[in-house]
C-alpha positions as CSV (number, residue, x, y, z in Angstrom):
1,M,-0.2,0.3,-0.1
2,A,1.1,3.3,-0.9
3,K,2.6,5.6,1.7
4,L,-0.8,7.4,3.4
5,N,-1.6,11.0,3.7
6,I,-4.7,11.7,5.2
7,P,-5.6,15.0,6.1
8,G,-6.4,15.8,9.3
9,Y,-4.6,12.4,10.5
10,Q,-1.2,11.9,11.8
11,I,-0.3,7.5,11.2
12,K,1.7,6.4,14.0
13,A,1.7,2.7,13.9
14,H,0.3,-0.5,11.7
15,I,-2.0,-2.1,14.4
16,G,-2.8,-5.1,12.1
17,S,-4.5,-6.0,8.8
18,G,-6.8,-8.7,7.5
19,G,-7.9,-10.0,4.0
20,M,-9.7,-6.6,2.9
21,A,-8.3,-3.7,5.1
22,V,-5.5,-2.6,6.8
23,V,-5.6,-0.6,10.3
24,F,-3.4,2.0,11.5
25,R,-2.9,4.0,14.9
26,A,-3.7,7.6,14.1
27,L,-3.7,11.1,15.6
28,Q,-7.0,12.9,14.6
29,E,-5.2,16.4,14.8
30,S,-8.5,18.3,15.2
31,L,-9.5,16.8,18.6
32,Q,-5.8,15.4,19.5
33,R,-6.7,11.8,20.4
34,S,-5.9,8.3,19.1
35,V,-8.1,6.5,16.8
36,A,-7.9,3.5,14.8
37,L,-7.7,4.1,10.9
38,K,-9.1,1.5,8.7
39,V,-8.2,1.8,5.6
40,L,-9.6,-1.1,2.6
41,K,-6.6,-2.9,0.6
42,N,-8.3,-3.0,-2.9
43,T,-10.4,0.0,-4.2
44,E,-10.6,-1.4,-7.7
45,S,-13.0,-4.3,-6.2
46,K,-16.6,-2.6,-6.3
47,E,-17.8,-5.5,-4.3
48,W,-15.4,-4.9,-1.6
49,T,-15.7,-1.4,-1.8
50,E,-19.4,-1.3,-0.7
51,R,-18.7,-4.2,1.8
52,F,-16.1,-1.5,3.3
53,L,-18.7,1.4,3.4
54,N,-21.6,-0.4,4.4
55,E,-19.8,-1.3,7.5
56,G,-19.4,2.4,8.5
57,R,-23.0,2.6,7.8
58,I,-23.7,0.1,10.1
59,L,-21.4,0.8,12.6
60,A,-22.9,4.3,12.7
61,S,-26.2,3.0,13.1
62,L,-25.3,1.1,16.2
63,S,-25.0,3.2,19.6
64,H,-23.9,0.9,22.3
65,R,-21.7,1.0,25.1
66,N,-20.3,-2.4,23.9
67,I,-20.1,-1.9,20.2
68,I,-17.0,0.3,18.6
69,T,-17.6,3.8,17.6
70,V,-17.4,4.9,14.3
71,H,-15.9,9.1,14.2
72,D,-15.4,9.5,10.6
73,I,-15.7,7.9,7.3
74,G,-14.3,8.9,3.7
75,I,-12.3,8.6,1.0
76,H,-9.0,10.7,0.2
77,A,-6.8,10.2,-2.7
78,G,-7.8,7.0,-4.1
79,H,-7.9,5.5,-0.3
80,I,-11.0,4.9,1.6
81,Y,-10.9,5.1,5.2
82,I,-13.4,4.5,8.4
83,S,-11.9,6.5,11.9
84,M,-13.0,4.6,14.7
85,E,-12.4,4.5,18.3
86,Y,-9.0,3.2,19.2
87,L,-9.1,0.1,21.8
88,E,-5.9,-0.4,24.0
89,G,-7.3,-3.5,25.9
90,G,-5.9,-6.0,23.5
91,D,-8.8,-8.8,22.2
92,L,-10.5,-12.0,23.2
93,R,-8.0,-14.4,22.2
94,S,-5.3,-13.2,24.3
95,R,-7.7,-13.6,27.5
96,I,-8.6,-17.1,26.2
97,D,-5.0,-17.9,25.7
98,A,-4.1,-16.9,29.3
99,G,-7.0,-18.8,31.2
100,M,-10.6,-17.2,32.1
101,A,-12.6,-18.6,35.5
102,P,-16.0,-19.5,34.5
103,K,-17.5,-16.6,36.2
104,E,-15.8,-14.4,33.9
105,A,-16.6,-16.2,31.0
106,L,-20.7,-15.9,31.7
107,E,-19.8,-12.4,32.2
108,L,-18.9,-11.7,28.7
109,L,-21.0,-13.9,27.2
110,A,-24.0,-11.8,28.6
111,T,-21.9,-8.4,27.7
112,I,-22.0,-9.5,24.2
113,G,-24.5,-10.8,24.1
114,E,-26.4,-8.0,24.7
115,A,-24.6,-6.0,21.8
116,L,-25.7,-8.3,19.5
117,A,-29.2,-8.0,21.0
118,V,-29.2,-4.7,20.6
119,A,-27.6,-4.8,16.5
120,H,-30.0,-7.8,15.7
121,K,-33.4,-5.4,17.0
122,K,-32.0,-2.9,14.1
123,G,-31.7,-5.5,11.5
124,V,-27.8,-6.0,11.6
125,I,-26.6,-9.8,11.7
126,H,-22.6,-9.7,12.6
127,R,-21.9,-13.1,10.8
128,D,-18.4,-13.3,12.2
129,V,-18.5,-13.8,15.5
130,K,-15.0,-14.6,16.7
131,P,-12.4,-13.4,20.0
132,G,-10.0,-11.6,17.2
133,N,-13.2,-9.5,16.9
134,I,-13.9,-8.9,20.7
135,L,-11.8,-6.2,21.9
136,F,-11.3,-4.2,25.5
137,R,-11.2,-0.8,26.0
138,Q,-8.3,0.3,28.9
139,D,-11.2,-0.4,31.9
140,G,-11.7,-3.7,30.8
141,K,-14.9,-3.2,28.8
142,P,-15.3,-5.6,26.2
143,V,-16.5,-4.2,22.9
144,M,-17.7,-5.9,19.8
145,A,-15.9,-4.8,16.7
146,D,-15.5,-5.6,12.7
147,Y,-18.5,-5.3,10.9
148,G,-16.5,-5.3,7.7
149,I,-19.4,-8.7,6.5
150,A,-22.5,-8.1,8.7
151,K,-25.7,-8.0,7.1
152,D,-27.8,-5.4,7.3
153,F,-31.9,-6.8,6.8
154,E,-33.3,-3.4,7.2
155,R,-31.0,-1.8,3.8
156,E,-31.1,-5.8,2.5
157,T,-27.6,-4.9,0.9
158,A,-26.9,-7.3,-2.2
159,V,-23.3,-7.9,-0.9
160,T,-22.0,-11.4,-1.3
161,V,-18.3,-12.9,-2.1
162,D,-19.3,-14.6,-5.3
163,G,-21.7,-17.8,-3.5
164,T,-18.5,-18.5,-1.4
165,V,-18.4,-19.3,2.1
166,I,-18.5,-15.8,4.3
167,G,-17.2,-16.3,8.0
168,T,-14.4,-17.7,10.1
169,P,-14.6,-22.0,9.8
170,D,-13.5,-22.3,13.7
171,Y,-16.6,-20.4,14.7
172,L,-18.8,-20.9,11.4
173,A,-23.1,-21.7,12.3
174,P,-23.6,-25.0,9.7
175,E,-26.2,-22.6,7.8
176,Q,-23.4,-20.4,6.7
177,A,-21.3,-23.6,6.1
178,R,-24.5,-24.3,3.7
179,I,-24.9,-20.9,2.1
180,E,-28.6,-20.6,3.8
181,G,-29.8,-17.5,5.0
182,V,-28.9,-16.1,8.0
183,D,-30.2,-14.6,11.0
184,G,-29.5,-13.7,14.8
185,R,-28.9,-17.3,15.4
186,T,-26.1,-17.5,13.3
187,D,-24.5,-14.7,16.0
188,I,-25.8,-17.0,18.9
189,Y,-23.5,-20.1,17.2
190,G,-20.6,-18.3,17.1
191,L,-20.8,-16.7,20.4
192,G,-21.4,-20.4,21.6
193,I,-18.1,-21.9,20.5
194,I,-16.6,-18.7,22.0
195,F,-18.3,-19.9,25.2
196,Y,-16.9,-23.4,25.2
197,E,-13.5,-21.9,24.4
198,M,-13.3,-19.3,27.6
199,L,-14.6,-22.0,29.9
200,T,-12.1,-25.0,28.4
201,G,-9.3,-22.9,26.8
202,K,-9.5,-24.7,23.5
203,K,-11.6,-24.9,20.5
204,P,-14.7,-27.3,20.3
205,F,-13.5,-28.4,16.7
206,E,-10.2,-29.2,15.4
207,A,-8.5,-30.5,12.5
208,S,-5.7,-30.1,10.1
209,S,-7.6,-28.1,7.3
210,P,-10.4,-25.4,7.5
211,V,-12.8,-28.1,5.5
212,Q,-12.1,-30.4,7.9
213,I,-13.3,-28.4,10.5
214,V,-16.4,-26.9,8.6
215,F,-17.4,-30.8,7.9
216,K,-17.2,-31.0,12.2
217,H,-19.8,-27.9,12.5
218,L,-21.9,-29.4,9.8
219,N,-22.1,-33.1,11.6
220,E,-20.6,-33.1,14.9
221,P,-22.4,-32.5,18.1
222,I,-21.0,-29.7,20.7
223,P,-18.1,-31.9,23.1
224,K,-19.0,-32.5,26.6
225,L,-17.6,-30.1,28.9
226,P,-15.4,-31.1,31.8
227,G,-17.5,-32.5,35.0
228,G,-16.4,-29.5,36.7
229,L,-18.3,-27.1,34.2
230,A,-21.2,-29.4,33.4
231,M,-23.7,-26.8,34.9
232,Y,-22.6,-24.8,31.6
233,Q,-23.7,-27.3,29.3
234,P,-27.3,-26.9,28.6
235,L,-26.7,-23.6,27.6
236,L,-24.4,-24.5,25.7
237,E,-26.2,-26.8,23.6
238,S,-28.9,-24.4,23.2
239,M,-26.4,-22.1,21.6
240,T,-24.6,-24.3,19.3
241,A,-27.5,-26.8,17.8
242,K,-26.5,-27.3,14.6
243,E,-30.4,-26.4,13.1
244,P,-31.1,-22.6,13.8
245,A,-34.8,-23.7,14.7
246,D,-33.0,-25.8,17.7
247,R,-31.4,-22.9,19.1
248,F,-32.2,-19.9,21.2
249,A,-34.8,-17.8,18.8
250,S,-33.3,-14.5,19.6
251,A,-30.0,-13.0,21.8
252,T,-32.8,-11.8,24.2
253,E,-33.7,-15.4,25.3
254,M,-30.4,-16.4,25.3
255,L,-29.7,-13.7,27.6
256,A,-32.5,-14.6,29.9
257,A,-31.1,-18.3,30.2
258,V,-27.6,-16.4,31.1
259,T,-29.0,-14.1,33.6
260,D,-31.1,-17.4,35.4
261,L,-27.6,-19.4,35.5
262,R,-25.7,-16.2,36.7
263,V,-28.3,-16.0,39.8
264,S,-28.2,-19.9,40.4
265,N,-24.3,-19.8,40.6
266,A,-24.5,-16.9,42.9
267,V,-27.3,-18.5,45.2
268,G,-25.0,-21.7,45.3
269,G,-22.0,-19.5,46.0
270,L,-23.7,-18.2,48.7
271,S,-24.9,-21.3,50.4
272,K,-21.7,-23.3,50.0
273,S,-19.7,-19.9,51.7
274,K,-22.1,-20.1,55.0
275,S,-21.8,-24.0,54.9
276,K,-18.0,-23.6,55.0
277,G,-18.9,-20.6,57.7
278,R,-20.4,-22.9,59.7
279,R,-17.6,-25.5,59.5
280,R,-15.1,-23.5,60.5
281,T,-17.3,-22.6,63.5
282,D,-17.7,-26.2,64.5
283,E,-14.4,-26.8,64.1
284,K,-13.5,-23.5,66.7
285,T,-15.7,-24.0,69.6
286,N,-13.8,-26.0,71.7
287,S,-10.5,-24.0,71.0
288,G,-13.2,-20.6,71.6
289,G,-13.9,-22.3,75.3
290,K,-10.2,-22.3,75.9
291,T,-10.1,-19.1,74.8
292,L,-12.6,-17.4,77.1
293,R,-10.9,-19.0,80.0
294,R,-7.5,-17.8,79.2
295,L,-9.1,-14.4,78.8
296,A,-11.1,-14.4,82.1
297,L,-8.1,-15.6,84.0
298,A,-6.0,-12.8,82.4
299,A,-8.8,-10.0,83.3
300,V,-8.6,-11.6,87.0
301,L,-4.5,-11.1,86.8
302,M,-4.5,-7.6,85.4
303,L,-7.5,-6.5,88.2
304,A,-5.3,-8.1,91.2
305,C,-2.3,-6.2,89.6
306,G,-4.2,-3.2,89.5
307,L,-5.2,-3.3,93.0
308,V,-1.6,-3.9,94.2
309,Y,-0.5,-0.9,92.2
310,L,-3.3,1.0,93.9
311,Q,-2.3,-0.3,97.4
312,R,1.3,1.0,97.2
313,E,0.0,4.6,97.8
314,T,-3.7,4.5,99.0
315,V,-4.0,4.0,102.7
316,L,-7.2,2.1,103.9
317,T,-9.5,3.2,106.5
318,Y,-9.4,0.2,108.2
319,Y,-6.3,-2.0,109.3
320,E,-7.0,-3.7,112.2
321,P,-9.4,-6.8,112.2
322,Y,-11.7,-5.2,115.0
323,T,-14.4,-7.8,116.4
324,G,-16.0,-5.6,119.1
325,A,-18.9,-3.3,118.8
326,I,-18.7,-0.6,116.3
327,V,-20.0,3.0,117.4
328,D,-20.3,5.4,115.0
329,E,-19.8,9.5,115.5
330,R,-23.4,9.9,117.2
331,G,-22.6,6.7,119.5
332,I,-24.7,4.4,117.6
333,M,-24.1,0.6,117.3
334,V,-23.0,0.1,113.7
335,D,-24.7,-2.7,111.6
336,Q,-23.1,-6.0,111.8
337,K,-22.4,-5.7,108.0
338,D,-19.7,-2.6,108.6
339,Q,-18.1,-5.0,111.5
340,A,-17.7,-7.7,108.8
341,L,-16.3,-5.2,106.4
342,G,-14.2,-3.8,109.0
343,A,-12.7,-8.0,109.7
344,A,-12.4,-7.9,106.0
345,L,-10.3,-4.5,105.3
346,G,-8.2,-5.8,108.6
347,W,-7.6,-9.2,106.7
348,W,-6.6,-7.1,103.6
349,E,-4.0,-5.4,105.6
350,S,-2.5,-8.2,107.3
351,I,-1.4,-9.6,103.7
352,A,-1.0,-6.3,102.0
353,P,2.6,-5.9,102.9
354,Y,3.6,-8.8,101.1
355,F,2.3,-7.2,97.8
356,A,2.9,-3.4,98.4
357,W,5.7,-1.7,97.0
358,K,7.1,0.3,100.1
359,E,7.0,-1.3,103.8
360,A,4.2,-2.0,105.8
361,D,3.9,1.3,108.6
362,S,5.7,0.7,112.1
363,A,3.4,-0.2,114.9
364,E,3.7,3.2,116.5
365,I,2.5,4.8,113.0
366,R,-0.2,2.8,112.9
367,L,-1.3,3.3,117.3
368,A,-1.1,7.2,116.5
369,R,-3.1,6.8,113.4
370,C,-5.9,4.5,115.4
371,R,-6.0,7.4,118.1
372,S,-6.1,10.6,115.7
373,E,-9.1,9.0,114.1
374,G,-10.8,8.3,117.8
375,R,-11.4,4.3,117.1
376,P,-11.9,2.7,120.3
377,N,-9.6,0.0,122.2
378,C,-6.5,1.2,120.1
379,D,-4.1,0.5,123.1
380,S,-5.6,-3.0,123.4
381,K,-5.5,-4.1,120.3
382,L,-2.3,-2.3,118.9
383,V,0.2,-2.3,121.6
384,K,1.7,-5.4,122.4
385,P,2.1,-6.4,125.9
386,P,5.6,-6.9,127.1
387,A,7.6,-10.5,126.9
388,A,7.5,-12.7,129.8
389,D,11.0,-11.8,130.7
390,A,10.8,-8.3,130.4
391,L,8.1,-8.5,133.5
392,A,10.0,-11.0,135.3
393,G,12.4,-8.6,135.1
394,N,10.3,-5.3,136.2
395,A,9.2,-7.6,139.0
396,S,12.7,-8.0,140.4
397,A,13.5,-4.5,140.3
398,T,10.3,-3.3,142.1
399,A,11.3,-6.0,144.7
400,Q,14.9,-4.4,145.3
């Protein structure tokens, strides 16, 4: 292809090429944005030119978040081009090769199915649904692209390729192989083949030649999914039945089945999660009891430490184990409960010195405190009687 010089665009890089066109990344000068510039290879073919322009018209008529956006279409110096949204996230082929989770596959099936449903309602059949035509934006949202061989039943364009098969053999619906009429169910078949590939990582029908692959599409049933994916088999078979009449009647009907399956999976996953949670709870029951006991013991120890800490600077009101009558400042006998409290506090004083961080008060200090507080019988309780030998000595001295 001769060097491109399309006014308003700066060619930056070659992206790829197909049988009909080559695609470049270009800068649209007026808006300073990157675009995908698709340029027709053979402008001498009237049929190719019509198909190419038909793609631009079809895409311009479709407005959906998951269908690629057309910015401009034009002809300059013999070059026919379409300026489209530039998608930086790669294609579905690379994601299949990397491996996809069933949940991700089901979500993508719903998203692309919705885009196809919108196109079908406007009479547009893609006819070449394959991983290479499902692209991704930078944020990961999938986009249906390349409507180059799409059929627009509203315009009833007579675009064919000399009676030959149109489509990609790996994703070709049986009616396409038989060169029969197509409708929305043709796209559903191709999307079903993609669904199988997303789930398993491989194509359902493989052979050494395109003809043999097409033969398998015509005659062999879709292979059974592995045991862990069996729940998706009914959906897959309803998408890839050999006869269009045996498939979902429309993309909308297919979406309803996909939604039911997604809800079922979500509910099942929640139930499994709860079951696992109950098992984990049962496993922890015994250890949980031990943990509570350990926490209680720790709390008691912390409380004891706190009391010891307070004892080092706090002087309790009652120290002596007083068992006599307790009289208040009015000379009235105090209740026996207070008498018991006095005994308890006296007991605490007897053991507190062993826990205190300072030595206990001497007998003299305790006696002085008792007298200053006006408590009764201070001398009899706090003054120790002299030893027997001391009494004997005093008696002898007196006699002399």
